[in-house]
VEXDREN-2710 file (C-alpha; in Angstrom, 1 decimal):
% VEXDREN-2710
k/r/px/py/pz
1/GLN/64.7/165.0/115.8
2/PHE/62.1/163.0/117.7
3/ALA/60.0/162.6/114.6
4/GLU/63.0/161.4/112.6
5/LEU/64.0/159.0/115.3
6/ARG/60.5/157.6/115.5
7/ARG/60.3/157.2/111.8
8/LEU/63.6/155.3/111.7
9/LEU/62.7/153.0/114.6
10/ILE/59.4/152.1/113.0
11/LEU/61.2/151.4/109.7
12/LEU/63.8/149.2/111.4
13/VAL/61.2/147.3/113.4
14/LEU/59.3/146.6/110.2
15/ALA/62.6/145.5/108.6
16/THR/62.6/142.4/110.9
17/ASP/59.2/141.2/109.5
18/MET/59.8/138.3/107.2
19/ASN/56.8/139.3/105.0
20/ARG/59.1/142.2/103.8
21/HIS/62.1/140.0/103.1
22/PHE/62.0/140.2/99.3
23/ASN/61.1/143.9/99.3
24/LEU/64.2/144.5/101.4
25/LEU/66.3/142.6/99.0
26/GLN/64.8/144.5/96.1
27/ASP/65.4/147.8/97.9
28/ILE/69.1/147.1/98.7
29/ARG/69.8/145.8/95.2
30/GLY/68.2/148.9/93.7
31/THR/70.2/151.2/96.0
32/VAL/73.4/149.3/95.2
33/GLY/72.6/149.6/91.5
34/SER/72.0/153.3/91.6
35/LYS/74.5/154.4/94.3
36/GLY/77.3/151.8/93.7
37/ARG/79.2/149.7/96.3
38/ASP/81.2/152.7/97.7
39/LEU/79.2/153.7/100.8
40/SER/80.6/157.2/100.8
41/GLY/78.0/158.0/98.1
42/TRP/75.2/156.7/100.3
43/ALA/75.1/159.7/102.8
44/ASP/71.6/160.7/101.8
45/THR/70.3/157.1/101.5
46/THR/71.1/155.1/104.6
47/ASP/67.7/153.7/105.4
48/PRO/67.9/150.7/103.0
49/LEU/71.4/149.8/104.3
50/LEU/70.3/150.0/108.0
51/CYS/67.2/147.9/107.3
52/PHE/69.2/145.3/105.4
53/ILE/71.9/145.0/108.1
54/LEU/69.3/144.6/110.9
55/HIS/67.3/142.1/108.8
56/ALA/70.4/140.1/108.1
57/ALA/71.3/140.1/111.8
58/ASP/67.8/139.0/112.7
59/ILE/67.7/136.0/110.3
60/GLY/71.4/135.2/110.5
61/ASN/71.1/133.2/113.7
62/GLN/70.6/130.0/111.7
63/ALA/74.0/130.4/110.2
64/ARG/75.7/129.9/113.6
65/PRO/77.1/126.5/114.6
66/LYS/74.2/124.2/115.5
67/ASP/74.8/123.9/119.2
68/LEU/74.9/127.7/119.5
69/ALA/71.9/128.3/117.2
70/VAL/69.8/125.8/119.3
71/VAL/70.6/127.6/122.5
72/TRP/69.6/131.0/121.0
73/ALA/66.5/129.6/119.3
74/THR/65.4/128.1/122.7
75/ARG/65.8/131.5/124.3
76/ILE/63.9/133.3/121.6
77/PHE/61.0/130.8/121.7
78/ALA/60.9/131.2/125.5
79/GLU/60.7/134.9/125.1
80/PHE/57.9/134.7/122.5
81/PHE/55.9/132.3/124.6
82/HIS/56.4/134.5/127.7
83/GLN/54.9/137.5/125.8
END
């Protein structure tokens, strides 16, 4: 269980890397193409979906209203510079 959790966490952290953006899109499109849109058939293939959801949440901040996006962007920049 530990090895599987570690594998999944590493995969999800890498999914937030913008260098992998187009690869993630290709993976999710391929999975939707082969498995269909009904998620009940995805039981054995959840990794692409989890990566795509996390990646979308990670980059989706810019879709928020401007005043809210600016507040969060400022917080994120402060965290990055603190590190």
